[in-house]
ZALUMDO-937612 format. One record per residue (C-alpha): residue number from 1; x negated, y, z; residue in three letters. Coordinates in nm, 4 decimals. Each point is the difference from the previous one (the first is absolute). Layout:
<sites>
site i=NUM&c1=X&c2=Y&c3=Z&aa=Ala .
...
</sites>
This chain:
<sites>
site i=1&c1=-8.7599&c2=-17.9776&c3=8.8477&aa=Met .
site i=2&c1=0.2275&c2=0.2866&c3=0.1039&aa=Ser .
site i=3&c1=0.2781&c2=0.1488&c3=-0.2099&aa=Asn .
site i=4&c1=-0.2017&c2=0.3189&c3=-0.0405&aa=Thr .
site i=5&c1=-0.2929&c2=-0.1821&c3=-0.1578&aa=Ala .
site i=6&c1=0.2173&c2=-0.1881&c3=-0.2473&aa=Ser .
site i=7&c1=0.1844&c2=0.3209&c3=-0.0913&aa=Thr .
site i=8&c1=-0.3289&c2=0.1830&c3=-0.0550&aa=Thr .
site i=9&c1=-0.1336&c2=-0.2849&c3=-0.2123&aa=Asp .
site i=10&c1=0.3092&c2=0.0040&c3=-0.2196&aa=Ser .
site i=11&c1=-0.0190&c2=0.3788&c3=-0.0456&aa=Ile .
site i=12&c1=-0.3567&c2=-0.0327&c3=-0.1244&aa=Leu .
site i=13&c1=0.1159&c2=-0.2568&c3=-0.2537&aa=Glu .
site i=14&c1=0.2714&c2=0.2163&c3=-0.1591&aa=Phe .
site i=15&c1=-0.0807&c2=0.0561&c3=-0.3661&aa=Met .
site i=16&c1=0.0989&c2=0.3676&c3=0.0223&aa=Ser .
site i=17&c1=-0.2473&c2=0.0540&c3=0.2854&aa=Phe .
site i=18&c1=-0.2781&c2=-0.1849&c3=-0.1822&aa=Arg .
site i=19&c1=0.0587&c2=0.1946&c3=-0.3219&aa=Leu .
site i=20&c1=0.0129&c2=0.3305&c3=0.1875&aa=Asn .
site i=21&c1=-0.3236&c2=-0.0843&c3=0.1813&aa=Arg .
site i=22&c1=-0.1721&c2=-0.0874&c3=-0.3286&aa=Leu .
site i=23&c1=0.1347&c2=0.3174&c3=-0.1590&aa=Cys .
site i=24&c1=-0.1203&c2=0.2204&c3=0.2864&aa=Glu .
site i=25&c1=-0.3439&c2=-0.1620&c3=-0.0017&aa=Met .
site i=26&c1=-0.0267&c2=0.0439&c3=-0.3769&aa=Thr .
site i=27&c1=0.1137&c2=0.3639&c3=0.0120&aa=Lys .
site i=28&c1=-0.2410&c2=0.0810&c3=0.2822&aa=Ser .
site i=29&c1=-0.2924&c2=-0.1556&c3=-0.1821&aa=Ser .
site i=30&c1=0.0864&c2=0.1646&c3=-0.3322&aa=Ala .
site i=31&c1=0.0623&c2=0.3402&c3=0.1573&aa=Ser .
site i=32&c1=-0.3393&c2=-0.0054&c3=0.1701&aa=Gly .
site i=33&c1=-0.1647&c2=-0.0995&c3=-0.3269&aa=Phe .
site i=34&c1=0.1705&c2=0.2763&c3=-0.2026&aa=Tyr .
site i=35&c1=-0.0763&c2=0.2594&c3=0.2676&aa=Glu .
site i=36&c1=-0.3693&c2=-0.0950&c3=0.0002&aa=Arg .
site i=37&c1=-0.0322&c2=-0.0299&c3=-0.3777&aa=Glu .
site i=38&c1=0.2265&c2=0.2822&c3=-0.1202&aa=Phe .
site i=39&c1=0.0927&c2=0.2127&c3=0.3013&aa=Gly .
site i=40&c1=0.3682&c2=-0.0898&c3=-0.0307&aa=Ile .
site i=41&c1=0.2279&c2=-0.2206&c3=0.2084&aa=Gly .
site i=42&c1=0.2217&c2=-0.2738&c3=-0.1335&aa=Leu .
site i=43&c1=0.3262&c2=0.1936&c3=0.0484&aa=Arg .
site i=44&c1=-0.1377&c2=0.2992&c3=-0.1919&aa=Glu .
site i=45&c1=-0.1298&c2=-0.2293&c3=-0.2698&aa=Leu .
site i=46&c1=0.3395&c2=-0.1664&c3=-0.0369&aa=Arg .
site i=47&c1=0.1620&c2=0.3414&c3=-0.0486&aa=Val .
site i=48&c1=-0.2527&c2=0.0804&c3=-0.2718&aa=Leu .
site i=49&c1=0.0356&c2=-0.3367&c3=-0.1703&aa=Arg .
site i=50&c1=0.3801&c2=0.0277&c3=-0.0152&aa=Phe .
site i=51&c1=-0.0281&c2=0.3567&c3=-0.1332&aa=Ala .
site i=52&c1=-0.2262&c2=-0.1434&c3=-0.2685&aa=Gly .
site i=53&c1=0.2424&c2=-0.2817&c3=-0.0803&aa=Leu .
site i=54&c1=0.3024&c2=0.2313&c3=-0.0246&aa=Glu .
site i=55&c1=-0.1167&c2=0.3489&c3=-0.0990&aa=Pro .
site i=56&c1=0.2605&c2=0.2540&c3=0.1068&aa=Gly .
site i=57&c1=0.1522&c2=-0.2151&c3=0.2697&aa=Leu .
site i=58&c1=0.1938&c2=0.1791&c3=0.2733&aa=Thr .
site i=59&c1=-0.0704&c2=-0.0116&c3=0.3713&aa=Leu .
site i=60&c1=0.3165&c2=-0.2085&c3=0.0457&aa=Thr .
site i=61&c1=-0.1240&c2=-0.2579&c3=-0.2511&aa=Arg .
site i=62&c1=-0.3468&c2=0.0025&c3=0.1551&aa=Leu .
site i=63&c1=0.1463&c2=-0.0738&c3=0.3443&aa=Ile .
site i=64&c1=0.1817&c2=-0.3038&c3=-0.1465&aa=Glu .
site i=65&c1=-0.3235&c2=-0.1281&c3=-0.1501&aa=Leu .
site i=66&c1=-0.2490&c2=0.0566&c3=0.2845&aa=Val .
site i=67&c1=0.2381&c2=-0.1175&c3=0.2749&aa=Leu .
site i=68&c1=-0.0963&c2=0.2819&c3=0.2362&aa=Leu .
site i=69&c1=0.2129&c2=0.2499&c3=0.1883&aa=Glu .
site i=70&c1=0.0951&c2=0.3230&c3=-0.1769&aa=Lys .
site i=71&c1=-0.1996&c2=0.2237&c3=0.2342&aa=Thr .
site i=72&c1=-0.3128&c2=-0.2160&c3=-0.0304&aa=Val .
site i=73&c1=0.0266&c2=-0.0140&c3=-0.3791&aa=Thr .
site i=74&c1=0.0586&c2=0.3756&c3=-0.0219&aa=Ser .
site i=75&c1=-0.3091&c2=0.0690&c3=0.2107&aa=Lys .
site i=76&c1=-0.2080&c2=-0.2348&c3=-0.2163&aa=Leu .
site i=77&c1=0.1179&c2=0.1755&c3=-0.3174&aa=Val .
site i=78&c1=-0.0849&c2=0.3416&c3=0.1473&aa=Thr .
site i=79&c1=-0.3464&c2=-0.1149&c3=0.1102&aa=Ala .
site i=80&c1=-0.0736&c2=-0.1595&c3=-0.3394&aa=Leu .
site i=81&c1=0.1134&c2=0.3142&c3=-0.1811&aa=Ala .
site i=82&c1=-0.2297&c2=0.2123&c3=0.2215&aa=Lys .
site i=83&c1=-0.2882&c2=-0.2331&c3=-0.0896&aa=Arg .
site i=84&c1=0.0714&c2=0.0566&c3=-0.3700&aa=Gly .
site i=85&c1=0.0940&c2=-0.3622&c3=-0.0686&aa=Leu .
site i=86&c1=0.3754&c2=0.0460&c3=-0.0467&aa=Leu .
site i=87&c1=0.2034&c2=0.2699&c3=-0.1712&aa=Arg .
site i=88&c1=0.3563&c2=0.0973&c3=0.0959&aa=Arg .
site i=89&c1=0.2282&c2=0.1587&c3=-0.2574&aa=Glu .
site i=90&c1=0.3539&c2=0.1278&c3=0.0358&aa=Val .
site i=91&c1=0.2342&c2=-0.2412&c3=-0.1772&aa=Gly .
site i=92&c1=0.1323&c2=0.1056&c3=-0.3399&aa=Glu .
site i=93&c1=0.3295&c2=-0.1871&c3=0.0440&aa=Ala .
site i=94&c1=0.0421&c2=0.0980&c3=0.3653&aa=Asp .
site i=95&c1=-0.1917&c2=0.2953&c3=0.1441&aa=Ala .
site i=96&c1=0.0583&c2=-0.1349&c3=0.3524&aa=Arg .
site i=97&c1=-0.2256&c2=-0.2954&c3=-0.0744&aa=Gln .
site i=98&c1=-0.3753&c2=-0.0150&c3=-0.0378&aa=Leu .
site i=99&c1=-0.1600&c2=-0.2248&c3=-0.2569&aa=Asn .
site i=100&c1=-0.3392&c2=-0.1470&c3=0.0836&aa=Leu .
site i=101&c1=-0.2917&c2=-0.0447&c3=-0.2375&aa=Tyr .
site i=102&c1=-0.3609&c2=-0.1016&c3=0.0408&aa=Leu .
site i=103&c1=-0.2597&c2=0.2645&c3=-0.0729&aa=Thr .
site i=104&c1=-0.3060&c2=-0.0906&c3=-0.2080&aa=Ala .
site i=105&c1=-0.1911&c2=-0.0531&c3=0.3265&aa=Ala .
site i=106&c1=0.2833&c2=-0.2203&c3=0.1299&aa=Gly .
site i=107&c1=-0.0002&c2=-0.2074&c3=-0.3190&aa=Glu .
site i=108&c1=-0.3765&c2=-0.0502&c3=0.0207&aa=Ala .
site i=109&c1=0.0207&c2=-0.1036&c3=0.3661&aa=Leu .
site i=110&c1=0.2838&c2=-0.2451&c3=-0.0634&aa=Val .
site i=111&c1=-0.1904&c2=-0.1572&c3=-0.2908&aa=Ala .
site i=112&c1=-0.3098&c2=-0.0514&c3=0.2173&aa=Arg .
site i=113&c1=0.2049&c2=-0.1471&c3=0.2863&aa=Thr .
site i=114&c1=0.1736&c2=-0.2471&c3=-0.2308&aa=Tyr .
site i=115&c1=-0.3380&c2=-0.1320&c3=-0.1131&aa=Gln .
site i=116&c1=-0.1118&c2=-0.0543&c3=0.3590&aa=Arg .
site i=117&c1=0.3446&c2=-0.1214&c3=0.1056&aa=Gly .
site i=118&c1=-0.0162&c2=-0.2773&c3=-0.2582&aa=Asp .
site i=119&c1=-0.3235&c2=-0.1169&c3=0.1616&aa=Met .
site i=120&c1=0.1584&c2=0.0078&c3=0.3472&aa=Leu .
site i=121&c1=0.3008&c2=-0.1972&c3=-0.1239&aa=Glu .
site i=122&c1=-0.2216&c2=-0.2667&c3=-0.1581&aa=Lys .
site i=123&c1=-0.2083&c2=-0.0237&c3=0.3164&aa=Met .
site i=124&c1=0.3119&c2=-0.0280&c3=0.2169&aa=Phe .
site i=125&c1=0.1522&c2=-0.2727&c3=-0.2171&aa=Leu .
site i=126&c1=-0.3296&c2=-0.1858&c3=-0.0545&aa=Ser .
site i=127&c1=0.0791&c2=-0.2365&c3=0.2893&aa=Val .
site i=128&c1=0.2937&c2=-0.1375&c3=-0.2031&aa=Leu .
site i=129&c1=-0.0110&c2=-0.2163&c3=-0.3090&aa=Thr .
site i=130&c1=0.1576&c2=0.1333&c3=-0.3201&aa=Glu .
site i=131&c1=0.2942&c2=-0.2359&c3=0.0527&aa=Ala .
site i=132&c1=0.0457&c2=0.1285&c3=0.3563&aa=Glu .
site i=133&c1=-0.0042&c2=0.3616&c3=-0.1218&aa=Val .
site i=134&c1=0.2672&c2=-0.0827&c3=-0.2603&aa=Gln .
site i=135&c1=0.2106&c2=-0.1823&c3=0.2618&aa=Thr .
site i=136&c1=-0.0356&c2=0.2886&c3=0.2461&aa=Leu .
site i=137&c1=0.1006&c2=0.2473&c3=-0.2705&aa=Asp .
site i=138&c1=0.3098&c2=-0.2035&c3=-0.0896&aa=Arg .
site i=139&c1=0.0956&c2=-0.0375&c3=0.3679&aa=Cys .
site i=140&c1=-0.0320&c2=0.3743&c3=0.0636&aa=Ile .
site i=141&c1=0.2141&c2=0.0744&c3=-0.3078&aa=Asp .
site i=142&c1=0.2598&c2=-0.2567&c3=0.1062&aa=Lys .
site i=143&c1=0.0207&c2=0.1254&c3=0.3597&aa=Leu .
site i=144&c1=0.0171&c2=0.3630&c3=-0.1143&aa=Thr .
site i=145&c1=0.2804&c2=-0.0749&c3=-0.2459&aa=Ala .
site i=146&c1=0.1945&c2=-0.1930&c3=0.2659&aa=Ala .
site i=147&c1=-0.0315&c2=0.2867&c3=0.2490&aa=Leu .
site i=148&c1=0.1077&c2=0.2564&c3=-0.2600&aa=Ile .
site i=149&c1=0.3006&c2=-0.2137&c3=-0.0890&aa=Glu .
site i=150&c1=0.0872&c2=-0.0442&c3=0.3681&aa=His .
site i=151&c1=-0.0324&c2=0.3756&c3=0.0636&aa=Gln .
site i=152&c1=0.2169&c2=0.0845&c3=-0.3013&aa=Gln .
site i=153&c1=0.2643&c2=-0.2418&c3=0.1279&aa=Gly .
site i=154&c1=-0.0135&c2=0.1583&c3=0.3454&aa=Ala .
site i=155&c1=0.0239&c2=0.3488&c3=-0.1513&aa=Asp .
site i=156&c1=0.2992&c2=-0.1039&c3=-0.2122&aa=Ala .
site i=157&c1=0.1808&c2=-0.1403&c3=0.3065&aa=Gln .
site i=158&c1=-0.0729&c2=0.3170&c3=0.1992&aa=Ala .
site i=159&c1=0.1214&c2=0.2277&c3=-0.2817&aa=Gly .
</sites>
């Protein structure tokens, strides 16, 4: 076996690659489902769901939550507002900021997508036992916390 083959094999075994692959496959499947069922993509739906979770959130806060670039998020907000699903209001505390709210149509859409999303989640996790789901959940929480702690340590050293 050549060095190239063993290197390729090890790359495919990296946990970060495997998690990213699973994430991309899940997002692609879910986005197609939501587009077919509700006429909305997963990124747009995430914007709406976060606006529903934190009424009045700013674009800056939304960008932190959806993990998308500023220009992409801004375009999504504009498109959702044009569709009548999201409302933008000038901030009371700071007129330079816009606060985002769901419209009645946006709230209704989000509610319907959560119902269907719960079914998708159950279907996705149905290949695991309850104990495996609980273990996976704990592992994700543990890895996330460790990465946050590591990043905060790196930020503190850089600052």
